C-alpha positions as CSV (number, residue, x, y, z in Angstrom):
1,X,-80.2,-153.4,-87.5
2,X,-77.6,-150.6,-87.2
3,X,-74.2,-151.4,-85.9
4,X,-73.9,-150.0,-82.3
5,X,-71.4,-147.2,-81.7
6,X,-67.9,-148.1,-80.7
7,X,-67.3,-147.8,-77.0
8,X,-64.3,-148.2,-74.6
9,X,-65.1,-151.8,-73.4
10,X,-65.7,-154.9,-75.4
11,X,-69.4,-155.6,-75.1
12,X,-70.0,-159.0,-73.5
13,X,-73.2,-159.7,-75.4
14,X,-72.8,-158.3,-78.8
15,X,-74.5,-160.8,-81.0
16,X,-78.3,-160.3,-80.7
17,X,-78.2,-158.3,-83.9
18,X,-76.6,-161.2,-85.9
19,X,-77.5,-164.3,-84.0
20,X,-81.1,-164.0,-82.8
21,X,-81.7,-165.8,-79.5
22,X,-78.0,-166.3,-78.7
23,X,-78.7,-165.1,-75.2
24,X,-81.8,-167.2,-74.6
25,X,-81.3,-170.4,-76.6
26,X,-78.8,-172.5,-74.5
27,X,-79.6,-175.7,-76.3
28,X,-78.6,-174.6,-79.8
29,X,-76.3,-177.4,-81.0
30,X,-73.8,-178.2,-83.7
31,X,-72.6,-181.5,-85.0
32,X,-69.1,-182.5,-83.8
33,X,-66.8,-183.8,-86.6
34,X,-67.3,-187.6,-87.2
35,X,-64.1,-188.1,-89.2
36,X,-61.6,-190.6,-87.9
37,X,-59.6,-189.5,-85.0
38,X,-56.5,-187.6,-86.1
39,X,-53.1,-188.3,-84.6
40,X,-51.1,-185.3,-83.4
41,X,-48.5,-184.3,-85.9
42,X,-45.0,-184.7,-84.5
43,X,-42.7,-181.8,-85.4
44,X,-39.5,-183.7,-84.9
45,X,-35.9,-182.5,-85.3
46,X,-36.6,-179.8,-87.8
47,X,-38.9,-178.0,-85.4
48,X,-36.6,-178.4,-82.4
49,X,-33.5,-177.3,-84.4
50,X,-35.3,-174.4,-86.1
51,X,-36.9,-173.1,-82.9
52,X,-33.5,-173.1,-81.1
53,X,-32.0,-171.1,-84.0
54,X,-34.9,-168.8,-85.1
55,X,-36.3,-167.8,-81.7
56,X,-33.2,-166.2,-80.3
57,X,-32.3,-164.7,-83.7
58,X,-35.8,-163.1,-84.0
59,X,-35.6,-161.7,-80.5
60,X,-32.2,-160.1,-81.3
61,X,-33.4,-158.6,-84.6
62,X,-36.9,-157.4,-83.6
63,X,-36.3,-156.8,-79.8
64,X,-39.9,-157.5,-78.9
65,X,-41.4,-156.3,-75.7
66,X,-42.9,-159.4,-74.1
67,X,-45.3,-159.1,-71.1
68,X,-47.1,-161.7,-69.1
69,X,-45.0,-164.7,-69.9
70,X,-45.7,-166.0,-66.4
71,X,-49.4,-166.3,-67.3
72,X,-48.7,-169.0,-69.8
73,X,-49.3,-172.5,-68.4
74,X,-46.1,-174.6,-68.6
75,X,-48.0,-177.8,-69.6
76,X,-51.3,-179.0,-70.7
77,X,-53.5,-178.0,-73.7
78,X,-53.6,-174.3,-74.3
79,X,-55.1,-172.1,-77.0
80,X,-53.4,-168.8,-77.7
81,X,-56.2,-166.5,-78.9
82,X,-54.8,-163.3,-80.4
83,X,-55.8,-160.3,-82.4
84,X,-54.6,-160.4,-86.0
85,X,-52.9,-157.4,-87.6
86,X,-50.2,-158.8,-89.8
87,X,-48.7,-161.9,-91.5
88,X,-45.9,-161.7,-89.0
89,X,-48.3,-162.3,-86.1
90,X,-47.8,-166.1,-86.6
91,X,-44.1,-165.6,-86.1
92,X,-44.3,-163.1,-83.2
93,X,-46.4,-165.5,-81.0
94,X,-44.1,-168.6,-81.3
95,X,-41.0,-166.4,-80.8
96,X,-42.4,-164.7,-77.7
97,X,-44.2,-167.7,-76.1
98,X,-42.3,-169.5,-73.3
99,X,-43.4,-172.9,-74.7
100,X,-43.7,-174.4,-78.2
101,X,-46.7,-173.1,-80.1
102,X,-48.3,-174.7,-83.2
103,X,-50.5,-173.1,-85.8
104,X,-52.1,-174.0,-89.1
105,X,-50.8,-172.6,-92.3
106,X,-51.7,-172.9,-96.0
107,X,-50.2,-176.0,-97.5
108,X,-48.9,-173.9,-100.4
109,X,-46.3,-172.4,-98.0
110,X,-44.7,-175.9,-97.8
111,X,-44.2,-176.5,-101.5
112,X,-40.6,-175.2,-101.6
113,X,-37.9,-176.8,-99.5
114,X,-36.6,-173.5,-97.9
115,X,-40.2,-172.3,-97.2
116,X,-41.1,-175.7,-95.8
117,X,-38.1,-175.7,-93.4
118,X,-38.9,-172.2,-92.2
119,X,-42.6,-172.8,-91.5
120,X,-41.9,-176.1,-89.9
121,X,-39.3,-174.5,-87.7
122,X,-41.8,-172.0,-86.3
123,X,-44.4,-174.7,-85.5
124,X,-46.6,-174.4,-88.6
125,X,-48.7,-177.4,-89.8
126,X,-49.9,-177.5,-93.4
127,X,-53.6,-177.7,-94.1
128,X,-55.8,-177.3,-97.1
129,X,-57.8,-174.0,-96.9
130,X,-61.5,-174.1,-97.5
131,X,-64.8,-175.3,-96.3
132,X,-66.4,-178.7,-96.0
133,X,-64.0,-181.6,-95.4
134,X,-61.0,-179.3,-95.4
135,X,-62.4,-177.3,-92.5
136,X,-63.1,-180.5,-90.6
137,X,-59.6,-181.8,-91.2
138,X,-58.2,-178.5,-89.8
139,X,-60.4,-178.9,-86.7
140,X,-59.2,-182.4,-86.3
141,X,-55.6,-181.3,-86.5
142,X,-56.1,-178.7,-83.8
143,X,-58.1,-181.0,-81.6
144,X,-55.4,-183.7,-81.9
145,X,-52.7,-181.3,-80.8
146,X,-54.7,-180.2,-77.8
147,X,-55.5,-183.8,-76.8
148,X,-51.7,-184.4,-76.9
149,X,-51.2,-181.5,-74.4
150,X,-49.8,-179.1,-76.9
151,X,-50.4,-175.4,-77.5
152,X,-52.0,-173.9,-80.6
153,X,-52.4,-170.3,-81.8
154,X,-55.7,-169.1,-83.4
155,X,-57.2,-165.8,-84.4
156,X,-60.9,-165.5,-83.3
157,X,-61.4,-162.6,-85.8
158,X,-60.9,-165.1,-88.6
159,X,-58.7,-162.9,-90.8
160,X,-56.3,-159.9,-90.5
161,X,-57.7,-156.5,-89.6
162,X,-57.0,-154.1,-92.5
163,X,-57.9,-151.0,-90.5
164,X,-56.3,-151.8,-87.1
165,X,-59.7,-152.2,-85.3
166,X,-60.6,-155.2,-83.3
167,X,-63.5,-157.2,-84.9
168,X,-66.1,-159.5,-83.3
169,X,-64.9,-162.9,-82.5
170,X,-66.1,-166.0,-84.3
171,X,-67.1,-168.9,-82.1
172,X,-64.7,-171.6,-83.5
173,X,-62.0,-170.9,-80.9
174,X,-64.5,-171.2,-78.1
175,X,-66.0,-174.4,-79.5
176,X,-62.5,-175.9,-79.7
177,X,-61.6,-174.8,-76.2
178,X,-64.8,-176.2,-74.7
179,X,-64.6,-179.4,-76.7
180,X,-61.0,-180.1,-75.7
181,X,-61.2,-178.7,-72.2
182,X,-58.3,-176.4,-73.0
183,X,-57.5,-173.1,-71.3
184,X,-57.3,-170.0,-73.4
185,X,-54.5,-167.5,-73.1
186,X,-55.5,-164.2,-74.6
187,X,-52.8,-162.4,-76.6
188,X,-52.6,-158.7,-77.4
189,X,-50.2,-157.9,-80.3
190,X,-49.2,-154.3,-80.8
191,X,-47.1,-152.9,-83.7
192,X,-47.0,-156.0,-85.9
193,X,-48.9,-154.0,-88.6
194,X,-46.1,-151.5,-88.6
195,X,-43.3,-154.0,-88.8
196,X,-45.1,-155.8,-91.7
197,X,-48.2,-154.0,-93.1
198,X,-50.7,-155.9,-95.2
199,X,-49.2,-156.2,-98.7
200,X,-45.6,-155.7,-97.7
201,X,-43.1,-158.3,-99.0
202,X,-40.5,-157.7,-96.3
203,X,-40.7,-156.8,-92.6
204,X,-39.3,-153.4,-91.4
205,X,-36.6,-153.3,-88.7
206,X,-37.5,-149.7,-87.7
207,X,-40.4,-150.7,-85.3
208,X,-40.6,-152.8,-82.2
209,X,-43.6,-155.0,-81.4
210,X,-45.3,-155.8,-78.1
211,X,-46.6,-159.2,-77.2
212,X,-48.9,-159.3,-74.1
213,X,-50.0,-162.6,-72.6
214,X,-53.1,-162.4,-70.4
215,X,-54.2,-164.6,-67.6
216,X,-55.5,-168.0,-68.8
217,X,-59.2,-168.3,-69.2
218,X,-61.2,-171.4,-68.1
219,X,-64.3,-171.3,-70.2
220,X,-66.0,-174.4,-68.8
221,X,-68.5,-172.4,-66.7
222,X,-70.2,-171.2,-69.9
223,X,-71.5,-174.7,-70.7
224,X,-70.8,-177.5,-73.2
225,X,-69.4,-176.9,-76.7
226,X,-72.7,-178.0,-78.2
227,X,-74.5,-175.0,-76.7
228,X,-74.8,-172.0,-78.9
229,X,-75.1,-169.7,-75.9
230,X,-72.0,-171.2,-74.3
231,X,-70.0,-170.7,-77.5
232,X,-71.1,-167.1,-77.9
233,X,-70.5,-166.1,-74.3
234,X,-67.1,-167.8,-74.2
235,X,-66.1,-166.1,-77.4
236,X,-67.1,-162.7,-76.0
237,X,-65.1,-163.4,-72.8
238,X,-62.1,-164.2,-75.0
239,X,-62.5,-161.0,-77.1
240,X,-62.9,-158.8,-74.0
241,X,-59.6,-160.1,-72.7
242,X,-57.9,-159.6,-76.0
243,X,-59.3,-156.0,-76.2
244,X,-58.0,-155.3,-72.6
245,X,-54.5,-156.3,-73.8
246,X,-54.4,-154.7,-77.3
247,X,-56.3,-151.5,-76.6
248,X,-57.7,-151.4,-80.1
249,X,-60.7,-149.5,-81.2
250,X,-63.7,-151.8,-81.5
251,X,-65.3,-152.4,-84.9
252,X,-68.5,-153.9,-83.4
253,X,-68.8,-156.0,-86.6
254,X,-67.4,-159.2,-88.1
255,X,-64.4,-159.0,-90.3
256,X,-66.1,-160.5,-93.4
257,X,-64.3,-161.6,-96.5
258,X,-65.7,-159.6,-99.5
259,X,-68.6,-161.5,-101.1
260,X,-67.8,-162.8,-104.6
261,X,-71.3,-163.7,-105.6
262,X,-75.0,-163.3,-104.8
263,X,-75.1,-166.4,-102.6
264,X,-72.2,-165.1,-100.5
265,X,-73.9,-161.7,-100.1
266,X,-77.1,-163.3,-98.9
267,X,-75.2,-165.4,-96.4
268,X,-73.6,-162.3,-94.9
269,X,-76.9,-160.5,-94.6
270,X,-78.8,-163.4,-93.0
271,X,-78.3,-164.0,-89.3
272,X,-76.1,-167.0,-88.6
273,X,-73.4,-168.1,-86.2
274,X,-69.9,-167.0,-87.5
275,X,-67.4,-169.8,-86.9
């Protein structure tokens, strides 16, 4: 089915071309992880000290425009759901947020002492990238943080946008929010792709970024996390809020990682839920 033309508003039901029956199959279910309950990772002194040093320093150097800080709940589980334009996005959100924010990062970033100190200081938690058990472990980490009343940052698009457009949201963020009963704060990042374009090794100091925090979303009215329809509608509500903040052109497609083999190509063509 052809991709619909881009329009000015995020379409609130955009998935009938890729997820047949998403609008009329409320009882579509997924299995919740059955792995042992994970304990929330304590960031400790390194995080507290690093945040107290790096946050004001980054604000002085990059002079970010920060809007909507009052929209961020001061306590309780929160998911910051943001558009994703640059590697530096995961630094911009913790620096701009009025409360500590945690996010998952590749375990390889923590192999060297200096890199480990930096990423721990900005709230990063090491995880093994991949599918299967690695994906379940990452989900457990995020759920444990939310159950402990903390805030986490996630990107519904799944990966960075190389062309600056806003892609369709995957349902994993909505699943986590519905499962944990967490509110979602939409975030619109503007200009991070100019400060540090994809492929750049160092950030530029010639541009300023804007971080916009939207009003928190309570997604419970869409239904339980086990409902495919609830996950899809909740995801579309999140993406519409992000689009209103970022003002990006809509891609009206998923931001797929290039297929490396025939099986991957078949998976991308066949209708399925993107998580």
